[in-house]
C-alpha positions, 0 to 999 in steps of 0.5 A: 264183265265190266263195271262202269265200262272198265274190264275187271278180272273175273271167272268165265261165265255163261249167258246166265252169269254162272261161273264156268267152274267145276262147282258153281258153289265156288263162285259164292265167296269172293276169295274162293272165286278169285283163288279159282281165277288165279289157278285158272290163269296160271294153268293157261299161262303154263299151257302157253309155255308148254306149247312154246317148249314142245313146239309143233307136232303135239296134240292138244291132249298132250299139251294139256296133259303136260300142263296139268302135270306142271301145275300139279307139281307147282305147289309141292315144289314151292313147299317141299314139305307137301311132296309125298316122301316117296317122291322127294328124291325127284324134287330134290334132283331139280 
């Protein structure tokens, strides 16, 4: 979208201007929608990194699955207290 011909960061939207997110209510609050946008952009960046790391020969589903795994671990690794006790050894090994 643009305001005064300047591009702004926003969630992807359909032709009715509805945000293309799992739950359209996530667009009712600016903070929630911007958090959703930050996570979306982070995931897309991880997908790019995973593609570069894995190289050719992997299906989009394999790339997506690996990116999803990385993103799901990003916050718990940033805050080890959020890692379930049974998984802490895997995080500490990094």
